[in-house]
C-alpha atoms as an extended CHARMM CRD file, in Angstrom:
* protein
*
        56  EXT
         1         1  MET       CA              6.5580000000      133.1520000000      251.4580000000  PROA      1               0.0000000000
         2         2  LYS       CA              3.2750000000      131.8380000000      253.2120000000  PROA      2               0.0000000000
         3         3  LYS       CA              2.8920000000      128.1850000000      252.2290000000  PROA      3               0.0000000000
         4         4  GLU       CA             -0.8470000000      128.0310000000      253.3480000000  PROA      4               0.0000000000
         5         5  LEU       CA             -3.7720000000      130.5760000000      251.8960000000  PROA      5               0.0000000000
         6         6  THR       CA             -6.7170000000      130.4980000000      254.1350000000  PROA      6               0.0000000000
         7         7  THR       CA            -10.1760000000      131.4250000000      251.8970000000  PROA      7               0.0000000000
         8         8  GLU       CA             -9.8180000000      134.9700000000      252.9190000000  PROA      8               0.0000000000
         9         9  ASP       CA             -6.1340000000      135.3960000000      252.0020000000  PROA      9               0.0000000000
        10        10  LEU       CA             -7.6150000000      133.7550000000      248.5070000000  PROA      10              0.0000000000
        11        11  LYS       CA            -10.4080000000      136.4710000000      248.7500000000  PROA      11              0.0000000000
        12        12  LEU       CA             -7.8990000000      139.5970000000      249.1030000000  PROA      12              0.0000000000
        13        13  LEU       CA             -5.8870000000      138.0810000000      246.6920000000  PROA      13              0.0000000000
        14        14  LEU       CA             -8.5110000000      137.8920000000      243.8780000000  PROA      14              0.0000000000
        15        15  ALA       CA            -11.2720000000      140.5160000000      244.5640000000  PROA      15              0.0000000000
        16        16  GLY       CA            -11.5110000000      143.2210000000      241.6070000000  PROA      16              0.0000000000
        17        17  THR       CA             -9.3960000000      140.8080000000      239.2810000000  PROA      17              0.0000000000
        18        18  HSD       CA            -10.8400000000      140.2530000000      235.7690000000  PROA      18              0.0000000000
        19        19  ILE       CA            -10.1010000000      136.1790000000      235.3240000000  PROA      19              0.0000000000
        20        20  LYS       CA            -10.6700000000      133.7760000000      231.9810000000  PROA      20              0.0000000000
        21        21  LEU       CA            -11.6220000000      130.5300000000      233.0450000000  PROA      21              0.0000000000
        22        22  ASP       CA            -10.5900000000      127.4730000000      231.5480000000  PROA      22              0.0000000000
        23        23  CYS       CA            -13.7640000000      127.0440000000      230.4430000000  PROA      23              0.0000000000
        24        24  GLY       CA            -13.5680000000      130.3140000000      228.4600000000  PROA      24              0.0000000000
        25        25  HSD       CA            -16.0510000000      132.5300000000      230.3990000000  PROA      25              0.0000000000
        26        26  GLN       CA            -14.8960000000      135.2630000000      232.6570000000  PROA      26              0.0000000000
        27        27  ALA       CA            -15.2060000000      135.6860000000      236.7040000000  PROA      27              0.0000000000
        28        28  THR       CA            -14.7490000000      139.1760000000      238.7050000000  PROA      28              0.0000000000
        29        29  PRO       CA            -14.5220000000      138.0720000000      242.3930000000  PROA      29              0.0000000000
        30        30  GLY       CA            -15.8930000000      140.2800000000      244.9300000000  PROA      30              0.0000000000
        31        31  HSD       CA            -18.4230000000      141.8860000000      242.5860000000  PROA      31              0.0000000000
        32        32  ASN       CA            -21.6920000000      141.1940000000      243.3670000000  PROA      32              0.0000000000
        33        33  PHE       CA            -22.8200000000      139.2870000000      239.6550000000  PROA      33              0.0000000000
        34        34  ALA       CA            -19.5350000000      137.5390000000      239.6130000000  PROA      34              0.0000000000
        35        35  ASN       CA            -19.4670000000      134.0960000000      238.3310000000  PROA      35              0.0000000000
        36        36  THR       CA            -18.8880000000      130.8810000000      240.6360000000  PROA      36              0.0000000000
        37        37  ILE       CA            -15.0890000000      130.3510000000      240.2920000000  PROA      37              0.0000000000
        38        38  ILE       CA            -14.4820000000      126.1220000000      240.5610000000  PROA      38              0.0000000000
        39        39  ILE       CA            -10.9220000000      125.3180000000      240.9610000000  PROA      39              0.0000000000
        40        40  VAL       CA             -9.7010000000      121.6210000000      240.6340000000  PROA      40              0.0000000000
        41        41  SER       CA             -6.6700000000      120.3360000000      241.5360000000  PROA      41              0.0000000000
        42        42  LEU       CA             -5.2640000000      117.8650000000      239.3620000000  PROA      42              0.0000000000
        43        43  GLY       CA             -2.0540000000      116.6690000000      241.1420000000  PROA      43              0.0000000000
        44        44  GLY       CA              1.1190000000      117.6670000000      240.0440000000  PROA      44              0.0000000000
        45        45  GLY       CA              0.9370000000      121.5030000000      240.8000000000  PROA      45              0.0000000000
        46        46  LYS       CA             -1.8930000000      121.7860000000      238.0780000000  PROA      46              0.0000000000
        47        47  ILE       CA             -5.1910000000      123.2640000000      238.3270000000  PROA      47              0.0000000000
        48        48  GLU       CA             -8.1560000000      123.4860000000      235.8590000000  PROA      48              0.0000000000
        49        49  THR       CA            -10.5910000000      126.3760000000      236.1090000000  PROA      49              0.0000000000
        50        50  SER       CA            -14.2620000000      126.5910000000      235.2210000000  PROA      50              0.0000000000
        51        51  CYS       CA            -17.5650000000      128.6010000000      236.5350000000  PROA      51              0.0000000000
        52        52  ALA       CA            -20.6510000000      127.0780000000      237.7770000000  PROA      52              0.0000000000
        53        53  GLU       CA            -22.6060000000      127.4360000000      234.5050000000  PROA      53              0.0000000000
        54        54  CYS       CA            -19.9310000000      124.8670000000      232.8590000000  PROA      54              0.0000000000
        55        55  GLY       CA            -18.5300000000      122.8840000000      236.0780000000  PROA      55              0.0000000000
        56        56  TYR       CA            -21.3570000000      121.2420000000      237.3940000000  PROA      56              0.0000000000
């Protein structure tokens, strides 16, 4: 397994998937009207996700 993902790798993995974010909104990467996904690393392997509407 690859230990480092590039942004391009992440785009390929997530494109077209429906993701329910921690803020409750959904995002579909690669869709023209997709929410912006914010991913925050909390340390210890934990992450938190939100959208641009809730995260700023």
